[in-house]
N, C-alpha and C positions, 0 to 999 in steps of 0.2 A: 707731602714734601714738594715745595715749589721747585720748578726747574726754569733756568734762564738761558736763552739761546741767542747769542749775538750774531750779527751778520753786517756786511757792508764795508768791511775793511778792504785794504788794497794798497797798491802803489800809486802815488800821485805826485805831481811836480810841485815844487814850492809855489805858493800862491793859489793852488787849486783847492777843491772842495770835496768833501765826502760826507755821506749821511750814514750813520750807524743806527742799527735797529736792535732791539732786544725784546724778544717775545717771552712772556711769562706764562707758565702753565698754571692751572688751578684757578681758584676763585679769589675774590677779595683784592684784586690788583689795585683797585682805586683806594684801598684802605691803608696803603703803605707808601712811605717815602721811598723814592728810587734814586739811584745814583750811578754815575759813570766814574770809574777810576782808570788809571793807566800805569803801566810799569815799563820803563825803558831798561835796556840791558845794563846790568850793574847798579841799578838804582832801586830805591824802595817804591812800592806802590803808592800812588798819590791820588787824592780826590781831584776830579776834574770839574764835576758839576753835580748838583743834587736838586731834585724837585720834590716838593712836599705834596700832601694830599689836597691842599688848597691851590695847588699849582704855583705857589711861591717858589723861587729858585735862588740858589747861590752858586757862585763860580769861583774857581781858583783864579788868582790874579792873571796867570798865564793864559786863561781861557776867556776872560772878560772882553767883550766887544768882537770876538771872533767865533765863539761857539754858542750854540743855543740848545738847551735841553728842553724836551717837551714830552708829553705823554698822551696816548689815546686810550682811555680807560675802556672804551667799547671793544677795542682790539687787543687789550692786555699787552700793549706795546709801548716801549720807551724808545725815544729817539735822541740822537746827538747830531745836530747839524754843525759841521766844522768847515769854516771858511778861512781864507787867507792862511792856509797851512804852511808851517815852517818845518825845516829839518828836525828841529828839537821837539816837534810833536810826534816823532817816530816812537812807537811804543805798542805794546799789546794793551788794548782797551777792554775793560771788564765792566759788565753790568752787575749791579749789586742791590740786594734787598736784605737788610738786616744782616744775618750771618750767611746768606746764600750768595754764591758767585756763579757767573756764567763761565764758559770755557775760555773766553777771550777771543778777540779778533785783531789781527795784526794790521797796523797802519804804518806805512812807510812813506816818508816824504823825501823825495830825492830827485835830482835831475839826471 
């Protein structure tokens, strides 16, 4: 059973940047698409970005041009670089692989 552990969240001012990381336990990390989702208070969980095994990516409209998803298969690690953060990016961010979810990391964008 794979485990996903996120880190890197925190409090940042509008316009700032954060880099989230997700370390996956077990083998075959490179064989699976990985994704970042987020859930804001009172809202449904939504896809932020996905990266496929060939490193192709797709993004939610809200993330395009500001966020970059990447992976390091040698380190079993997924990343989300978030730039130009806005208050509406405030949410718990989750790492996902198929039906497995991490515990989430809180991102708060506020002055």
